[in-house]
Backbone as CSV, one residue per row, in Angstrom:
resi,resn,N_x,N_y,N_z,CA_x,CA_y,CA_z,C_x,C_y,C_z
1,UNK,0.835,-1.207,0.000,0.000,0.000,0.000,0.863,1.247,0.000
2,UNK,1.911,1.251,0.879,2.781,2.428,0.921,3.494,2.636,-0.416
3,UNK,3.928,1.509,-0.999,4.604,1.621,-2.296,3.675,2.202,-3.341
4,UNK,2.406,1.730,-3.322,1.432,2.233,-4.282,1.154,3.711,-4.046
5,UNK,1.082,4.109,-2.743,0.813,5.508,-2.414,1.956,6.399,-2.884
6,UNK,3.192,5.938,-2.676,4.338,6.728,-3.124,4.319,6.894,-4.641
7,UNK,3.920,5.837,-5.333,3.853,5.911,-6.797,2.822,6.924,-7.247
8,UNK,1.640,6.918,-6.592,0.582,7.862,-6.942,1.024,9.285,-6.679
9,UNK,1.661,9.508,-5.499,2.121,10.853,-5.155,3.194,11.335,-6.123
10,UNK,4.094,10.463,-6.498,5.158,10.843,-7.430,4.583,11.212,-8.789
11,UNK,3.588,10.429,-9.213,2.956,10.723,-10.500,2.239,12.054,-10.459
12,UNK,1.509,12.308,-9.363,0.783,13.571,-9.226,1.731,14.749,-9.195
13,UNK,2.850,14.600,-8.471,3.835,15.679,-8.399,4.412,15.978,-9.771
14,UNK,4.696,14.937,-10.538,5.246,15.128,-11.879,4.265,15.861,-12.773
15,UNK,2.976,15.522,-12.621,1.967,16.195,-13.427,1.853,17.659,-13.063
16,UNK,1.964,17.978,-11.758,1.877,19.367,-11.323,3.053,20.185,-11.823
17,UNK,4.221,19.557,-11.875,5.414,20.275,-12.298,5.514,20.397,-13.810
18,UNK,4.812,19.557,-14.547,4.902,19.591,-16.008,4.193,20.816,-16.551
19,UNK,4.703,21.435,-17.589,4.028,22.587,-18.182,2.704,22.179,-18.798
20,UNK,1.758,23.132,-18.842,0.438,22.839,-19.390,0.529,22.473,-20.862
21,UNK,1.437,23.127,-21.589,1.666,22.819,-22.993,3.136,22.487,-23.166
22,UNK,3.413,21.364,-23.733,4.805,20.964,-23.913,5.516,21.958,-24.811
23,UNK,6.738,22.350,-24.466,7.469,23.297,-25.313,7.707,22.717,-26.690
24,UNK,7.549,23.562,-27.711,7.754,23.133,-29.081,9.222,23.310,-29.461
25,UNK,9.749,22.391,-30.221,11.140,22.565,-30.663,11.275,23.809,-31.518
26,UNK,12.428,24.452,-31.434,12.674,25.654,-32.233,12.590,25.312,-33.717
27,UNK,11.969,26.192,-34.473,11.839,25.980,-35.907,13.200,26.104,-36.580
28,UNK,13.524,25.112,-37.381,14.812,25.125,-38.060,14.856,26.244,-39.084
29,UNK,16.010,26.864,-39.183,16.177,27.932,-40.166,16.132,27.348,-41.574
30,UNK,15.570,28.108,-42.472,15.450,27.716,-43.872,16.111,28.776,-44.740
31,UNK,16.788,28.348,-45.774,17.379,29.301,-46.704,16.462,29.471,-47.907
32,UNK,16.118,30.713,-48.194,15.269,31.023,-49.343,15.951,32.100,-50.177
33,UNK,15.696,32.080,-51.460,16.174,33.159,-52.330,15.054,34.188,-52.454
34,UNK,15.280,35.372,-51.888,14.304,36.449,-51.969,14.734,37.438,-53.045
35,UNK,13.796,37.812,-53.883,14.060,38.752,-54.967,13.277,40.037,-54.727
36,UNK,13.858,41.144,-55.121,13.226,42.431,-54.821,13.557,43.445,-55.899
37,UNK,12.681,44.441,-56.032,12.981,45.564,-56.912,12.608,46.860,-56.219
38,UNK,13.406,47.887,-56.469,13.223,49.217,-55.888,13.248,50.221,-57.029
39,UNK,12.242,51.140,-57.006,12.223,52.166,-58.046,11.580,53.431,-57.508
40,UNK,12.331,54.519,-57.584,11.731,55.839,-57.399,11.180,56.227,-58.766
41,UNK,9.865,56.135,-58.899,9.258,56.262,-60.226,9.043,57.706,-60.648
42,UNK,9.266,58.644,-59.700,9.062,60.051,-60.048,7.643,60.253,-60.573
43,UNK,6.723,59.400,-60.079,5.400,59.321,-60.683,4.532,60.538,-60.505
44,UNK,4.734,61.256,-59.400,3.882,62.397,-59.134,3.999,63.503,-60.153
45,UNK,5.080,63.486,-60.905,5.309,64.569,-61.863,4.935,64.165,-63.292
46,UNK,4.440,62.967,-63.475,4.177,62.484,-64.823,2.865,62.995,-65.397
47,UNK,2.090,63.709,-64.587,0.873,64.298,-65.134,1.202,65.481,-66.035
48,UNK,2.439,65.910,-66.023,2.817,67.048,-66.857,2.821,66.676,-68.340
49,UNK,2.922,65.382,-68.651,2.917,64.912,-70.030,1.699,64.021,-70.243
50,UNK,0.794,64.373,-71.134,-0.416,63.573,-71.336,-0.095,62.113,-71.652
51,UNK,-0.755,61.197,-70.943,-0.576,59.776,-71.185,0.607,59.155,-70.494
52,UNK,1.529,59.958,-69.968,2.749,59.405,-69.370,2.447,58.610,-68.106
53,UNK,1.418,59.003,-67.361,1.080,58.285,-66.137,0.685,56.839,-66.437
54,UNK,-0.120,56.639,-67.480,-0.512,55.283,-67.871,0.697,54.482,-68.340
55,UNK,1.613,55.138,-69.047,2.817,54.450,-69.506,3.689,54.021,-68.337
56,UNK,3.739,54.845,-67.298,4.520,54.504,-66.117,3.939,53.280,-65.418
57,UNK,2.626,53.264,-65.227,1.973,52.107,-64.612,2.244,50.855,-65.439
58,UNK,2.166,50.978,-66.756,2.421,49.837,-67.634,3.851,49.328,-67.490
59,UNK,4.814,50.250,-67.325,6.211,49.849,-67.177,6.420,49.069,-65.881
60,UNK,5.848,49.539,-64.779,5.973,48.812,-63.513,5.322,47.439,-63.635
61,UNK,4.127,47.414,-64.206,3.376,46.167,-64.382,4.177,45.162,-65.207
62,UNK,4.709,45.599,-66.334,5.463,44.697,-67.213,6.719,44.164,-66.523
63,UNK,7.377,45.005,-65.731,8.596,44.571,-65.046,8.277,43.537,-63.973
64,UNK,7.188,43.729,-63.249,6.785,42.741,-62.245,6.465,41.407,-62.918
65,UNK,5.758,41.448,-64.041,5.449,40.212,-64.761,6.725,39.520,-65.234
66,UNK,7.688,40.299,-65.703,8.927,39.725,-66.229,9.823,39.179,-65.125
67,UNK,9.981,39.938,-64.054,10.950,39.585,-63.018,10.377,38.676,-61.934
68,UNK,9.051,38.716,-61.731,8.398,37.903,-60.711,9.045,38.069,-59.332
69,UNK,9.197,39.307,-58.847,9.875,39.520,-57.562,9.004,39.107,-56.379
70,UNK,9.657,38.847,-55.263,8.913,38.646,-54.020,8.409,39.970,-53.470
71,UNK,9.181,41.027,-53.673,8.933,42.302,-53.008,9.231,43.443,-53.967
72,UNK,8.347,44.444,-53.961,8.538,45.645,-54.774,8.406,46.865,-53.873
73,UNK,9.388,47.765,-53.936,9.353,49.029,-53.198,9.285,50.168,-54.204
74,UNK,8.327,51.081,-54.008,8.135,52.202,-54.926,8.130,53.511,-54.158
75,UNK,8.788,54.516,-54.724,8.808,55.863,-54.151,8.175,56.839,-55.130
76,UNK,7.611,57.916,-54.577,7.038,59.009,-55.368,5.979,58.519,-56.350
77,UNK,5.144,57.604,-55.910,4.075,57.108,-56.762,2.756,57.746,-56.340
78,UNK,1.979,58.193,-57.309,0.659,58.743,-57.014,-0.247,57.623,-56.498
79,UNK,-1.128,57.969,-55.579,-2.061,56.962,-55.086,-2.943,56.436,-56.219
80,UNK,-3.263,57.287,-57.179,-4.060,56.841,-58.324,-3.277,55.850,-59.187
81,UNK,-1.966,56.061,-59.343,-1.130,55.117,-60.083,-1.017,53.796,-59.331
82,UNK,-0.853,53.885,-58.025,-0.816,52.698,-57.168,-2.107,51.893,-57.318
83,UNK,-3.252,52.578,-57.315,-4.541,51.898,-57.450,-4.669,51.232,-58.817
84,UNK,-4.223,51.927,-59.866,-4.294,51.362,-61.215,-3.385,50.145,-61.351
85,UNK,-2.185,50.215,-60.771,-1.254,49.092,-60.804,-1.825,47.900,-60.043
86,UNK,-2.388,48.153,-58.870,-2.990,47.088,-58.070,-4.079,46.369,-58.858
87,UNK,-4.936,47.137,-59.507,-6.048,46.557,-60.270,-5.539,45.685,-61.409
88,UNK,-4.506,46.141,-62.111,-3.970,45.348,-63.219,-3.338,44.052,-62.716
89,UNK,-2.612,44.119,-61.608,-1.995,42.910,-61.055,-3.055,41.921,-60.580
90,UNK,-4.164,42.429,-60.057,-5.256,41.559,-59.629,-5.949,40.895,-60.810
91,UNK,-6.192,41.671,-61.853,-7.039,41.203,-62.952,-6.286,40.504,-64.072
92,UNK,-4.989,40.790,-64.199,-4.275,40.319,-65.384,-3.117,39.380,-65.087
93,UNK,-2.871,39.068,-63.815,-1.754,38.185,-63.475,-2.136,37.251,-62.335
94,UNK,-1.302,36.249,-62.139,-1.378,35.388,-60.956,-0.195,35.662,-60.038
95,UNK,0.419,36.851,-60.194,1.600,37.162,-59.378,1.284,37.185,-57.888
96,UNK,0.267,37.908,-57.419,0.017,37.880,-55.974,-0.663,36.575,-55.564
97,UNK,-0.162,35.959,-54.501,-0.780,34.735,-54.006,-2.160,35.000,-53.421
98,UNK,-2.359,36.182,-52.885,-3.659,36.600,-52.354,-4.005,37.935,-53.010
99,UNK,-4.906,37.921,-53.958,-5.190,39.122,-54.749,-5.891,40.212,-53.958
100,UNK,-6.342,39.882,-52.755,-6.967,40.902,-51.924,-6.071,41.436,-50.830
101,UNK,-4.815,40.962,-50.784,-3.962,41.314,-49.644,-2.491,41.227,-50.024
102,UNK,-2.048,42.155,-50.863,-0.648,42.090,-51.286,-0.011,43.464,-51.462
103,UNK,-0.722,44.538,-51.149,-0.197,45.885,-51.362,-0.464,46.757,-50.140
104,UNK,0.447,47.724,-49.929,0.275,48.724,-48.875,0.783,50.064,-49.423
105,UNK,0.124,51.154,-49.020,0.471,52.494,-49.488,0.515,53.440,-48.301
106,UNK,1.471,54.372,-48.331,1.559,55.416,-47.315,1.760,56.755,-48.002
107,UNK,0.786,57.642,-47.835,0.917,58.986,-48.401,1.995,59.754,-47.650
108,UNK,2.840,60.435,-48.388,3.817,61.341,-47.780,3.446,62.795,-48.033
109,UNK,2.578,63.001,-48.995,2.040,64.329,-49.291,0.620,64.121,-49.810
110,UNK,-0.337,64.816,-49.234,-1.743,64.554,-49.531,-2.318,65.414,-50.641
111,UNK,-1.538,66.307,-51.183,-2.009,67.105,-52.305,-2.642,68.405,-51.862
112,UNK,-1.989,69.510,-52.169,-2.516,70.830,-51.835,-2.341,71.736,-53.043
113,UNK,-2.871,72.914,-52.950,-2.719,73.872,-54.051,-1.270,74.286,-54.231
114,UNK,-0.436,74.068,-53.205,0.978,74.438,-53.299,1.812,73.393,-54.032
115,UNK,1.211,72.234,-54.320,1.962,71.140,-54.923,1.981,71.186,-56.443
116,UNK,1.484,72.252,-57.033,1.442,72.314,-58.488,0.550,71.224,-59.045
117,UNK,1.005,70.573,-60.119,0.185,69.513,-60.700,0.660,68.130,-60.270
118,UNK,1.376,68.050,-59.152,1.824,66.763,-58.639,0.612,65.885,-58.356
119,UNK,0.540,64.741,-59.017,-0.544,63.775,-58.818,-1.920,64.414,-58.955
120,UNK,-2.026,65.429,-59.795,-3.313,66.089,-60.013,-3.920,66.540,-58.682
121,UNK,-3.061,67.067,-57.807,-3.449,67.576,-56.484,-3.977,66.473,-55.561
122,UNK,-3.568,65.247,-55.798,-3.976,64.138,-54.929,-2.729,63.519,-54.298
123,UNK,-2.940,62.497,-53.476,-1.868,61.957,-52.644,-0.748,61.332,-53.469
124,UNK,0.475,61.512,-52.974,1.658,60.846,-53.501,2.386,60.232,-52.317
125,UNK,3.084,59.121,-52.532,3.738,58.499,-51.389,4.614,57.328,-51.768
126,UNK,4.735,56.391,-50.830,5.539,55.189,-51.002,4.617,53.979,-50.959
127,UNK,5.050,52.906,-51.604,4.217,51.706,-51.656,5.093,50.473,-51.596
128,UNK,4.545,49.407,-51.024,5.195,48.108,-51.098,4.189,47.100,-51.641
129,UNK,4.695,46.201,-52.461,3.898,45.142,-53.062,4.601,43.823,-52.791
130,UNK,3.832,42.780,-52.517,4.402,41.502,-52.122,3.731,40.361,-52.868
131,UNK,4.534,39.422,-53.333,3.970,38.219,-53.948,3.264,37.368,-52.897
132,UNK,3.766,37.426,-51.651,3.149,36.695,-50.554,2.090,37.569,-49.866
133,UNK,1.077,36.963,-49.229,0.094,37.747,-48.477,0.768,38.525,-47.350
134,UNK,0.179,39.660,-46.996,0.769,40.564,-46.016,-0.044,40.625,-44.731
135,UNK,0.664,40.882,-43.626,0.028,41.143,-42.346,-0.174,42.637,-42.142
136,UNK,-0.414,43.012,-40.894,-0.694,44.409,-40.558,0.526,45.285,-40.815
137,UNK,0.304,46.411,-41.461,1.400,47.321,-41.801,1.828,48.150,-40.600
138,UNK,3.101,48.500,-40.587,3.668,49.455,-39.625,4.015,50.718,-40.384
139,UNK,3.599,51.871,-39.837,3.798,53.151,-40.517,4.482,54.105,-39.546
140,UNK,5.714,54.453,-39.859,6.502,55.311,-38.978,6.798,56.632,-39.680
141,UNK,6.314,57.724,-39.113,6.666,59.048,-39.628,8.084,59.383,-39.183
142,UNK,8.899,59.876,-40.101,10.270,60.262,-39.788,10.325,61.746,-39.448
143,UNK,11.426,62.154,-38.847,11.588,63.558,-38.446,11.329,64.486,-39.633
144,UNK,10.430,65.461,-39.493,10.100,66.350,-40.619,11.270,67.247,-41.015
145,UNK,11.222,67.692,-42.259,12.227,68.606,-42.794,11.508,69.702,-43.580
146,UNK,10.760,70.572,-42.899,9.905,71.541,-43.604,10.679,72.539,-44.456
147,UNK,11.931,72.815,-44.115,12.692,73.783,-44.905,12.886,73.307,-46.342
148,UNK,13.002,71.995,-46.527,13.157,71.462,-47.881,11.895,70.762,-48.363
149,UNK,11.300,69.924,-47.516,10.171,69.091,-47.930,8.822,69.794,-47.852
150,UNK,8.786,70.961,-47.229,7.529,71.703,-47.053,6.521,70.829,-46.310
151,UNK,5.406,70.472,-46.962,4.377,69.715,-46.257,4.564,68.200,-46.377
152,UNK,5.637,67.764,-47.005,5.863,66.324,-47.147,6.433,65.743,-45.856
153,UNK,5.875,64.617,-45.423,6.366,63.899,-44.249,6.913,62.556,-44.721
154,UNK,8.203,62.378,-44.586,8.844,61.123,-44.984,8.429,60.010,-44.019
155,UNK,8.357,58.783,-44.537,7.891,57.650,-43.737,8.756,56.409,-43.979
156,UNK,8.635,55.481,-43.044,9.040,54.093,-43.229,7.762,53.266,-43.184
157,UNK,7.507,52.500,-44.228,6.333,51.633,-44.319,6.806,50.189,-44.359
158,UNK,6.282,49.356,-43.468,6.683,47.951,-43.394,5.447,47.065,-43.269
159,UNK,5.577,45.823,-43.706,4.520,44.833,-43.499,5.143,43.444,-43.530
160,UNK,4.711,42.549,-42.628,5.227,41.183,-42.632,4.475,40.315,-43.634
161,UNK,5.119,39.292,-44.127,4.395,38.281,-44.887,3.735,37.325,-43.898
162,UNK,2.665,36.691,-44.328,1.968,35.748,-43.448,2.430,34.319,-43.666
163,UNK,3.307,34.096,-44.641,3.723,32.737,-44.971,5.128,32.395,-44.499
164,UNK,5.889,33.398,-44.058,7.244,33.169,-43.566,7.654,34.366,-42.716
165,UNK,8.641,34.185,-41.824,9.038,35.283,-40.924,9.893,36.334,-41.630
166,UNK,9.309,36.964,-42.627,9.982,37.974,-43.441,9.133,39.231,-43.432
167,UNK,9.789,40.379,-43.314,9.086,41.662,-43.311,9.711,42.557,-44.383
168,UNK,8.851,43.161,-45.184,9.288,44.069,-46.239,9.064,45.512,-45.801
169,UNK,10.030,46.374,-46.119,9.942,47.789,-45.754,10.350,48.655,-46.939
170,UNK,9.777,49.861,-46.992,10.136,50.839,-48.016,10.236,52.207,-47.357
171,UNK,11.196,53.008,-47.824,11.361,54.351,-47.279,11.884,55.283,-48.366
172,UNK,11.873,56.572,-48.059,12.400,57.598,-48.961,12.930,58.726,-48.084
173,UNK,14.249,58.874,-48.050,14.913,59.811,-47.145,15.025,61.188,-47.795
174,UNK,14.905,62.228,-46.980,15.033,63.598,-47.493,16.443,63.838,-48.032
175,UNK,16.590,64.607,-49.105,17.924,64.809,-49.677,18.733,65.947,-49.067
176,UNK,18.069,66.977,-48.549,18.802,68.158,-48.083,18.174,68.700,-46.805
177,UNK,18.997,69.091,-45.839,20.442,68.835,-45.732,20.673,67.423,-45.214
178,UNK,21.373,66.598,-45.994,21.486,65.195,-45.624,22.305,64.993,-44.358
179,UNK,23.338,65.784,-44.159,24.210,65.592,-43.001,23.529,65.816,-41.669
180,UNK,22.364,66.444,-41.659,21.626,66.670,-40.408,20.314,65.894,-40.421
181,UNK,19.283,66.403,-41.100,17.977,65.746,-41.089,18.032,64.387,-41.783
182,UNK,18.721,64.307,-42.915,18.839,63.027,-43.597,19.481,61.971,-42.719
183,UNK,20.518,62.349,-42.019,21.198,61.418,-41.116,20.264,60.959,-40.008
184,UNK,19.487,61.879,-39.460,18.525,61.518,-38.417,17.525,60.498,-38.954
185,UNK,16.988,60.742,-40.147,16.002,59.830,-40.719,16.597,58.453,-41.005
186,UNK,17.809,58.418,-41.539,18.481,57.146,-41.806,18.629,56.337,-40.521
187,UNK,18.995,57.001,-39.434,19.158,56.312,-38.157,17.820,55.861,-37.585
188,UNK,16.765,56.651,-37.812,15.431,56.243,-37.356,14.976,54.976,-38.074
189,UNK,15.183,54.928,-39.373,14.825,53.736,-40.137,15.599,52.530,-39.622
190,UNK,16.892,52.687,-39.412,17.724,51.595,-38.911,17.225,51.096,-37.566
191,UNK,16.849,51.992,-36.675,16.368,51.603,-35.351,15.107,50.748,-35.449
192,UNK,14.165,51.154,-36.290,12.932,50.370,-36.451,13.227,49.000,-37.055
193,UNK,14.099,48.957,-38.043,14.431,47.689,-38.685,15.120,46.752,-37.699
194,UNK,16.012,47.284,-36.888,16.682,46.464,-35.880,15.686,45.905,-34.860
195,UNK,14.658,46.673,-34.532,13.615,46.168,-33.630,12.907,44.965,-34.246
196,UNK,12.594,45.038,-35.524,11.949,43.911,-36.194,12.874,42.697,-36.235
197,UNK,14.148,42.927,-36.492,15.115,41.829,-36.512,15.224,41.176,-35.136
198,UNK,15.245,41.993,-34.088,15.343,41.460,-32.728,14.127,40.613,-32.371
199,UNK,12.989,40.914,-32.993,11.758,40.163,-32.737,11.672,38.888,-33.571
200,UNK,12.662,38.640,-34.425,12.702,37.388,-35.167,12.430,37.476,-36.652
201,UNK,12.207,38.670,-37.174,11.951,38.826,-38.607,13.255,38.917,-39.397
202,UNK,13.204,38.473,-40.634,14.224,38.799,-41.622,13.662,39.941,-42.454
203,UNK,14.362,41.067,-42.479,13.818,42.287,-43.069,14.555,42.636,-44.360
204,UNK,13.788,42.961,-45.388,14.324,43.586,-46.595,13.852,45.029,-46.615
205,UNK,14.786,45.964,-46.813,14.465,47.395,-46.830,14.844,47.969,-48.183
206,UNK,13.858,48.406,-48.939,14.114,49.065,-50.203,13.793,50.538,-50.102
207,UNK,14.560,51.361,-50.803,14.242,52.781,-50.758,15.240,53.647,-51.494
208,UNK,14.813,54.879,-51.705,15.692,55.941,-52.181,16.257,56.609,-50.934
209,UNK,17.531,56.321,-50.643,18.153,56.840,-49.429,18.758,58.223,-49.644
210,UNK,18.781,58.693,-50.875,19.360,60.000,-51.188,20.760,60.160,-50.602
211,UNK,21.479,59.052,-50.507,22.871,59.022,-50.047,23.573,57.908,-50.793
212,UNK,24.849,58.058,-51.026,25.603,57.020,-51.713,26.249,56.090,-50.691
213,UNK,26.600,54.858,-51.106,27.220,53.922,-50.169,28.488,54.448,-49.517
214,UNK,29.197,55.343,-50.177,30.469,55.833,-49.644,30.305,56.976,-48.648
215,UNK,29.106,57.501,-48.492,28.911,58.596,-47.546,28.993,58.083,-46.110
216,UNK,29.604,58.841,-45.214,29.782,58.360,-43.832,28.472,58.129,-43.093
217,UNK,27.393,58.802,-43.507,26.111,58.631,-42.818,25.566,57.206,-42.946
218,UNK,26.028,56.458,-43.958,25.565,55.080,-44.125,26.527,54.054,-43.538
219,UNK,27.586,54.510,-42.881,28.519,53.570,-42.253,27.846,52.734,-41.173
220,UNK,26.798,53.285,-40.543,26.086,52.534,-39.499,25.217,51.437,-40.103
221,UNK,25.001,51.472,-41.392,24.239,50.426,-42.076,25.161,49.322,-42.589
222,UNK,26.174,49.679,-43.353,26.988,48.674,-44.038,27.845,47.876,-43.061
223,UNK,27.870,46.569,-43.282,28.663,45.660,-42.471,30.158,45.860,-42.732
224,UNK,30.972,45.536,-41.734,32.428,45.672,-41.880,32.969,44.829,-43.034
225,UNK,32.290,43.731,-43.342,32.752,42.864,-44.431,32.667,43.547,-45.791
226,UNK,31.968,44.685,-45.855,31.818,45.412,-47.114,32.950,46.416,-47.315
227,UNK,33.794,46.637,-46.319,34.840,47.660,-46.423,35.717,47.451,-47.663
228,UNK,35.709,48.444,-48.526,36.488,48.429,-49.761,36.985,49.849,-50.012
229,UNK,37.881,50.047,-50.975,38.287,51.422,-51.300,37.115,52.318,-51.695
230,UNK,36.049,51.734,-52.240,34.892,52.535,-52.655,33.875,52.744,-51.541
231,UNK,34.035,52.022,-50.432,33.053,52.104,-49.349,33.696,51.573,-48.070
232,UNK,34.358,52.449,-47.331,35.094,52.020,-46.147,34.536,52.568,-44.855
233,UNK,35.209,52.200,-43.748,34.883,52.681,-42.400,33.495,52.257,-41.941
234,UNK,33.017,51.120,-42.435,31.679,50.672,-42.062,31.687,49.979,-40.707
235,UNK,30.624,50.206,-39.937,30.519,49.636,-38.590,29.156,48.994,-38.376
236,UNK,28.361,48.842,-39.431,27.002,48.342,-39.292,26.904,46.836,-39.398
237,UNK,25.696,46.352,-39.711,25.437,44.916,-39.742,24.681,44.489,-40.996
238,UNK,24.652,45.333,-42.029,23.815,45.071,-43.194,24.627,44.974,-44.483
239,UNK,24.106,44.144,-45.379,24.613,44.071,-46.739,23.581,44.695,-47.671
240,UNK,24.044,45.079,-48.857,23.156,45.667,-49.855,23.216,44.791,-51.097
241,UNK,22.103,44.632,-51.775,22.002,43.654,-52.860,23.141,43.753,-53.874
242,UNK,23.628,44.960,-54.153,24.616,45.146,-55.218,26.014,45.447,-54.697
243,UNK,26.282,45.171,-53.417,27.592,45.559,-52.880,28.728,44.640,-53.329
244,UNK,28.399,43.535,-54.008,29.440,42.649,-54.543,29.698,42.901,-56.025
245,UNK,29.173,43.978,-56.558,29.368,44.307,-57.972,30.864,44.405,-58.280
246,UNK,31.385,43.602,-59.218,32.837,43.577,-59.441,33.396,44.861,-60.042
247,UNK,32.557,45.665,-60.672,33.039,46.896,-61.293,33.187,48.036,-60.288
248,UNK,32.479,47.930,-59.152,32.648,48.918,-58.080,32.326,48.226,-56.765
249,UNK,33.263,47.382,-56.324,33.055,46.514,-55.171,32.753,47.328,-53.916
250,UNK,31.689,46.948,-53.233,31.271,47.643,-52.023,30.319,48.786,-52.280
251,UNK,30.182,49.174,-53.542,29.362,50.335,-53.912,28.187,49.909,-54.781
252,UNK,28.469,49.353,-55.958,27.414,48.914,-56.856,27.232,49.839,-58.045
253,UNK,26.259,49.493,-58.875,25.961,50.291,-60.066,25.192,51.555,-59.703
254,UNK,25.349,52.571,-60.522,24.572,53.781,-60.337,23.096,53.537,-60.585
255,UNK,22.247,54.243,-59.844,20.800,54.061,-59.986,20.098,55.330,-60.460
256,UNK,20.849,56.354,-60.807,20.261,57.589,-61.323,20.681,57.768,-62.782
257,UNK,20.285,58.881,-63.365,20.676,59.156,-64.736,22.111,59.608,-64.880
258,UNK,22.777,59.902,-63.764,24.166,60.364,-63.815,25.085,59.240,-64.282
259,UNK,26.085,59.587,-65.060,27.054,58.601,-65.536,28.370,58.673,-64.773
260,UNK,28.502,59.642,-63.881,29.674,59.759,-63.015,29.179,60.019,-61.595
261,UNK,30.115,60.056,-60.654,29.742,60.390,-59.285,30.118,59.356,-58.258
262,UNK,30.462,58.135,-58.699,30.883,57.115,-57.748,32.401,57.135,-57.599
263,UNK,32.944,56.524,-56.545,34.404,56.447,-56.398,35.073,55.676,-57.530
264,UNK,34.284,54.894,-58.274,34.832,54.113,-59.375,34.696,54.821,-60.714
265,UNK,34.167,56.047,-60.687,33.998,56.789,-61.919,32.764,56.404,-62.705
266,UNK,31.857,55.653,-62.078,30.604,55.263,-62.722,29.466,56.095,-62.135
267,UNK,28.221,55.691,-62.384,27.070,56.477,-61.959,26.849,56.477,-60.454
268,UNK,26.044,57.446,-60.004,25.748,57.615,-58.581,24.656,56.650,-58.144
269,UNK,24.904,55.961,-57.058,23.925,55.019,-56.497,23.301,55.617,-55.247
270,UNK,21.968,55.770,-55.245,21.267,56.235,-54.042,20.066,55.352,-53.711
271,UNK,19.788,54.368,-54.563,18.684,53.429,-54.311,19.266,52.129,-53.777
272,UNK,18.703,51.646,-52.677,19.279,50.502,-51.974,18.211,49.449,-51.684
273,UNK,18.673,48.204,-51.540,17.875,47.136,-50.940,18.783,46.457,-49.926
274,UNK,18.534,46.702,-48.644,19.374,46.192,-47.564,18.795,44.916,-46.953
275,UNK,19.689,44.068,-46.453,19.314,42.922,-45.615,20.425,42.723,-44.596
276,UNK,20.097,42.101,-43.467,21.099,41.941,-42.406,22.117,40.870,-42.807
277,UNK,23.389,41.155,-42.563,24.473,40.292,-43.038,24.414,38.893,-42.440
278,UNK,23.929,38.771,-41.200,23.915,37.458,-40.557,22.920,36.499,-41.202
279,UNK,22.027,37.007,-42.061,21.079,36.137,-42.760,21.646,35.585,-44.062
280,UNK,22.715,36.164,-44.562,23.238,35.745,-45.863,23.776,34.320,-45.776
281,UNK,23.230,33.436,-46.617,23.631,32.034,-46.610,23.735,31.540,-48.057
282,UNK,24.620,32.179,-48.786,24.772,31.864,-50.195,25.228,33.083,-50.962
283,UNK,24.605,33.320,-52.086,25.013,34.407,-52.968,24.013,35.563,-52.918
284,UNK,24.422,36.703,-53.456,23.508,37.826,-53.642,24.030,38.675,-54.791
285,UNK,23.126,39.408,-55.425,23.519,40.235,-56.569,22.460,41.293,-56.818
286,UNK,22.875,42.361,-57.476,21.955,43.428,-57.844,22.262,43.922,-59.244
287,UNK,21.290,44.622,-59.818,21.459,45.130,-61.174,20.596,46.372,-61.348
288,UNK,21.209,47.465,-61.750,20.465,48.672,-62.092,20.166,48.620,-63.587
289,UNK,18.894,48.508,-63.928,18.493,48.349,-65.319,18.656,49.664,-66.077
290,UNK,18.759,49.612,-67.393,18.871,50.855,-68.170,17.693,51.788,-67.901
291,UNK,17.909,53.077,-68.087,16.850,54.058,-67.874,15.613,53.683,-68.684
292,UNK,14.473,53.654,-68.008,13.218,53.286,-68.660,12.609,54.498,-69.351
293,UNK,11.954,54.258,-70.466,11.288,55.343,-71.183,9.781,55.135,-71.178
294,UNK,9.066,56.231,-71.064,7.607,56.247,-71.153,7.260,57.114,-72.359
295,UNK,7.099,56.473,-73.499,6.938,57.230,-74.734,8.281,57.764,-75.182
296,UNK,8.360,59.049,-75.409,9.598,59.662,-75.896,10.452,60.240,-74.774
297,UNK,9.990,60.121,-73.531,10.706,60.720,-72.399,11.045,59.657,-71.359
298,UNK,12.066,59.892,-70.538,12.355,58.958,-69.451,11.164,58.853,-68.495
299,UNK,10.901,57.648,-68.003,9.834,57.474,-67.009,10.186,58.189,-65.714
300,UNK,11.468,58.201,-65.384,11.926,58.718,-64.099,13.376,59.139,-64.235
301,UNK,13.865,59.887,-63.255,15.292,60.203,-63.230,16.078,59.162,-62.439
302,UNK,15.411,58.052,-62.089,16.061,56.918,-61.430,15.964,55.689,-62.319
303,UNK,16.958,54.813,-62.191,16.913,53.520,-62.856,16.216,52.514,-61.950
304,UNK,15.525,51.588,-62.553,14.888,50.512,-61.797,15.985,49.586,-61.276
305,UNK,15.966,49.329,-59.976,17.012,48.526,-59.334,16.424,47.187,-58.909
306,UNK,17.135,46.131,-59.224,16.656,44.764,-59.034,17.738,43.953,-58.326
307,UNK,17.358,43.040,-57.428,18.356,42.221,-56.763,17.770,40.975,-56.137
308,UNK,18.671,40.110,-55.683,18.256,38.886,-55.003,19.331,38.486,-53.999
309,UNK,18.916,37.674,-53.017,19.858,37.193,-52.005,19.360,35.877,-51.432
310,UNK,20.302,34.979,-51.156,19.994,33.720,-50.473,20.073,33.976,-48.971
311,UNK,18.921,33.961,-48.311,18.852,34.377,-46.915,18.307,33.268,-46.027
312,UNK,18.886,33.161,-44.847,18.410,32.237,-43.827,17.296,32.907,-43.040
313,UNK,16.136,32.261,-42.967,14.997,32.804,-42.234,14.518,31.786,-41.215
314,UNK,13.832,32.269,-40.184,13.277,31.385,-39.185,14.203,31.164,-38.011
């Protein structure tokens, strides 16, 4: 009887000490190749040329169909252009896995009489598009710069995918004065992205940073492994899709219409797609495509930037 009682008590004690739900084993990391494109489309100004707005939407649409990216970051796009692009992707492609949940938009300027004919006096902003379904968006207003941006409020827009622990972000940093307000905004974006990384996400950040890789303000972004004659003194933790470009190692191809301006004597690069260096588990590459035309004129003063990386997630 005593032996049986001890057995019952021991069993009961074990049950009391056991957790209500058994701990689940940690999810094994998986390596995936994520592809992305970044383009400052200069879209808000395309109403100045009749028909150019439709041509711009068509160019973005055709590139998404051709490249089949996981993530698209757009700057300076009119909300009306964003809506037209969304409708075409829903109706004419199978690119989005969930046709009702793959796009997010953040106005940076809502349209006033002071904006001239920008977006026909309607909203202009940043947008992200995802092949995978998206979760709730995060919208962070950055420090204002009224002396240059007037009523425009720069933002960081992010959204997680619902199918993997990956979060996509898009931003557009003020250009002047970059050494003060621009630097503040760059650091604000980095802080938010690091918070997402600390919470377990793998983050891709696309945007027009209005700074080149060699500028000291981006040293807090670029990983030490990127230190090259074209981009040195880095103390950060991030790689950029095109930083392994053999023609300008550590810097990459120019993304604007300029043909000079880099330490390598090539074009100026200010459009980036960043990812954290500790996720890199394979290769990565980027490519700035030739200047796109909308009819007889350039679609934008930026080149469409495309890249991919083999990243460990989970």
